[in-house]
C-alpha positions in Angstrom: -114.7 -164.4 178.1 -111.8 -164.5 180.4 -112.7 -164.7 184.2 -111.1 -164.5 187.6 -112.4 -167.0 190.2 -112.0 -165.9 193.8 -112.1 -168.4 196.6 -111.9 -167.5 200.3 -110.8 -170.1 202.9 -111.5 -168.5 206.3 -111.4 -171.5 208.6 -108.2 -173.6 208.3 -109.7 -176.3 210.5 -112.8 -176.8 208.5 -113.3 -179.0 205.5 -116.3 -176.9 204.3 -116.2 -175.4 200.8 -114.7 -172.0 200.5 -116.7 -168.8 200.0 -116.7 -168.3 196.2 -117.4 -164.9 194.7 -119.1 -164.6 191.3 -116.8 -164.9 188.3 -115.1 -161.6 187.8 -114.4 -160.3 184.2 -110.6 -160.5 183.6 -109.1 -157.6 181.7 -105.5 -156.6 181.0 -103.6 -155.4 184.0 -106.3 -156.3 186.6 -104.8 -156.7 190.1 -106.0 -159.0 192.9 -107.3 -156.0 194.8 -109.4 -154.8 191.8 -110.7 -158.3 191.3 -111.8 -158.4 194.9 -113.5 -155.0 194.7 -115.4 -156.1 191.6 -116.2 -159.5 193.1 -117.5 -157.9 196.3 -119.7 -155.5 194.2 -121.1 -158.5 192.3 -121.7 -160.7 195.5 -125.3 -161.1 196.4 -124.9 -160.9 200.2 -123.0 -158.6 202.5 -119.3 -159.2 202.2 -116.5 -157.0 203.5 -112.7 -156.7 203.5 -110.1 -154.2 204.7 -106.6 -153.5 203.4 -103.5 -151.8 204.9 -100.7 -150.3 202.8 -97.2 -151.5 203.5 -94.9 -148.9 201.7 -93.8 -150.0 198.2 -95.3 -153.5 198.5 -98.9 -152.1 198.2 -102.1 -153.0 199.9 -102.3 -156.2 202.0 -105.7 -157.6 203.2 -105.8 -157.7 206.9 -109.5 -158.6 207.3 -112.0 -160.5 205.2 -115.6 -160.9 206.3 -114.8 -160.2 210.0 -111.8 -162.5 210.3 -108.8 -160.3 211.0 -105.0 -160.9 210.8 -103.6 -162.2 214.0 -107.0 -162.8 215.7 -105.4 -166.2 216.2 -101.7 -165.8 216.9 -99.5 -166.1 213.7 -102.6 -166.4 211.4 -102.8 -164.0 208.5 -104.7 -163.7 205.2 -102.4 -165.0 202.5 -103.0 -164.4 198.8 -102.2 -166.8 196.0 -102.7 -166.3 192.3 -102.9 -169.6 190.3 -101.3 -171.3 193.2 -98.3 -169.0 193.5 -97.4 -166.4 196.2 -97.2 -163.0 194.4 -94.6 -161.7 196.8 -96.3 -158.2 196.9 -99.6 -156.8 198.2 -102.9 -157.3 196.4 -102.8 -153.8 194.9 -99.5 -154.6 193.1 -100.3 -158.3 192.3 -101.2 -158.2 188.6 -103.1 -161.3 187.4 -101.1 -162.2 184.3 -102.7 -162.9 181.0 -101.9 -165.9 178.8 -103.3 -166.5 175.3 -104.0 -170.1 176.2 -105.6 -169.5 179.6 -109.1 -168.2 180.1 -109.4 -168.5 183.9 -107.3 -167.3 186.7 -107.8 -168.4 190.3 -107.3 -166.0 193.2 -107.3 -167.6 196.6 -107.3 -166.1 200.1 -106.4 -168.4 203.0 -106.4 -167.5 206.7 -103.4 -169.6 207.7 -100.6 -170.0 210.2 -97.5 -168.2 208.8 -95.1 -169.1 211.7 -93.5 -171.9 209.7 -93.7 -170.5 206.1 -90.8 -168.9 204.2 -93.2 -166.9 202.1 -92.1 -163.3 201.3 -95.7 -162.2 201.6 -95.9 -163.6 205.2 -92.7 -161.8 206.1 -94.0 -158.5 204.8 -97.3 -158.8 206.5 -96.0 -159.7 209.9 -93.2 -157.1 209.8 -93.9 -154.0 211.9 -94.5 -150.7 209.9 
């Protein structure tokens, strides 16, 4: 079966392993937001996240497990899918299928965006 692996790096200064959610079943058209909802439901302990909607770009995560965007100045939750910035919010970021690939990796990193040229970072830090 095809799966989505979700890894969450909440402390950029720590070398500890990320929080890893249970493998999520991967189906055609699943978004990063849907994968997180399923992963959260499958997770054995309490786990929480919050999203905000930014117009046509969809939902962006602004809090994961109590760590919130800009708690530390210029630090935001950034999404990557198979190592790439999707350039849109999690609700619009479709995890693409590939006949040769059976695993996709979704990563959330709480990171300093002040020096990045990421489209996602620009959208998240832009005022509504």
